[in-house]
N, C-alpha and C positions, 0 to 999 in steps of 0.2 A: 367184850359183847356188843360195845356200843357200834363197832366198826361192821359187825353182823347186821345190827337192825338197821344201819345205815344204807348197806348192800341190799337187805331186804326191800328197804323202802325205795332204792334207786330201782330193783328188780320190778317193782309192782308200780311205783309211781312214775317212774320215766315211762310208762306207757300212758300215763295221762298227757303225755304230751298230745296224744289223740284228742283229749279233750280241750286241750290249749290250742289245738289247730283253729279253732275259730277265734280265738283270742284276738288273733289280727285281723280281723274283720276288715276292720278300716284302718286308717292310717292318722298319726298325728299331724302328716304334712297336709297342708292345705290342697283341696283340689284345685286343679287348673282354673282359674277364674274365666277363661274363654269357652270351656268346654264342660257340660254337665250330663249327669247320667240320664238316660232315655227312663221316663217314669216307671214304665213297665219292669225295666230292669231293676230299677230301685225297689219297686214292690215285690219282685221275685226274691232279690238279695235279703230283703227284710224278713221274707217269710222263712228263708234258709236260716238266719241267723237265730230266730224266735224258734224254729223247730229244733235246731241243734242244741238250744240252749236246755232243753227237755233231757237229752243224753247227758249232757256236762253236768246239769244237776245233781246226778246219780253218783257222781264222783266227787262231791264237795268235802266226804269225810274219809280220807284214807283211814286205813285200818290201824289201829293200836297194837305195838308190839311189847311183849314183855318178854326181854331177855331169858328171864328163868323160866318161862314156858313155851319149849320149842313147839310142842304139839298146838298149844294155844295160838302161836303165831303162824303157824302152817294153816291153820283153820281160818284165821284173820285174813291171810294170804289169798285163800282159795274164795272166800265171801267175797273180796275185793275185786278177783279176778272175774268173778260172775256179774258183779255189778258192771265192771269193764265191760264185758261182753254184751250186756243188755244196752248199756250206754252206746256202743258202738252201732246197734241194731238201730237203736233211736236217732243217731246223727245221720247212719245212712238214708234211713227213712224221711228225716226231717230234709234232706237234698232231694229225695225221689219225690216226695209229696209236694214240693214246692213246682214241680212240672219242668216243661221244658223250658230253660232261659229264653226270653226273647230278645235272643242277640244271635249273630252270625256264630256258627259252630258251639252254639250252646250245648246241645246233647252231647257233643265229644268230650267238653268239659266235665259235664255232670259224669258221665260214663267212666273217666279217668278218677275223677274223684271217688265215687263209689266203688271202684276197683282196688283203688287205695286201702277205703275202710275194710274193704272184704279181706284184703291180704293182711290187714292188720288184725282183724278179729281172727284169721286162721292161725296167726302167732299166738294170740292170747288164748286161743281155745286149745292150741297144742301143749301151751304152757300151763294151762289150767288143767288137762288130764295128766299131764306127767305129776302135778303137784299134789292131784288128788290120788293118785296111785301110789306116791312116794311113802315110805315108811320113816316118821320123824321119831325119834326115842330120844335125842340128846342134841347137843349144840354142833356136833360133827355131821350128824345125817341133816339137820336143818341147815347148815352151811353147803351142804351137797344140794339139796334143793334150791336153794338162792343161786347157787353157781350155773345148775341147769337153766334156771328161770333167766339169769343174764344171758347165758348163749343163745336161748331161744328168741327171747324178745330184742336182741341185738338189732339195730336199725332203726328202732322205733323214737328214737329221740329227735326228729326232725320236729321244730315247733310248729311249722306250718302244716304239716301232714297234709291230708287231701285237699284242703282250701287253696293250696297253690295251683292245683290244676284250675280250680274256679277263677283264682285271681290272675292267670296266665291270659286270660281272655280280656283283652283291652277295655270292652264295654262293662264286663262285669267287676273289674279292677276299681272302673271310675264309679260304681254303683257302691261296692263297698266301701271305699273312700268316704262316700256321701251319706252313707246309711245313718240315721239316727238311731234307729233300733238297734243296729250292732253295736254303736257305742253305748247305750243303755245297757244292753245285754252284758257287754264285756268291758267296761268301764273304758277307761282313758285310751288303752291301748285299740280300741275297735276302730 
């Protein structure tokens, strides 16, 4: 049953990669000593990191699983997926609410990032609907729900998620690397 719990955790917690998507806001590598982020771009990145932290906070407690209670485990997974869905909305909102980045091609980067978040939310919603509708009465039926979740959620384990679209912009990358706010929000990996 430990393996089933681990698979359930992977099925649901692997989607928290989206929450981790901004854990790479900055870099441990020092910024180029000769070039620094534009203050407006740095302010924008700080706003994004702060806004996305709101969504990430909703995922700070993954669900507890009781191998002896398949229905309770399903209920915990449904609750977590609801929290994940709300967190994705908060994350996308945090990016959109920051406005257009004051850098060349900034809107394109935001559009790509929010599209990725939207696609992730679609997968989460599909998984949530299937899980809510699934009849779980024993370990075998729970394992089927987990396998279905694994299948639907596949492809969401990319650690940078939509932030890679923002960081692909050289000016925003420099700002993320220099952001004190991102380091404070996301720790040493920021």
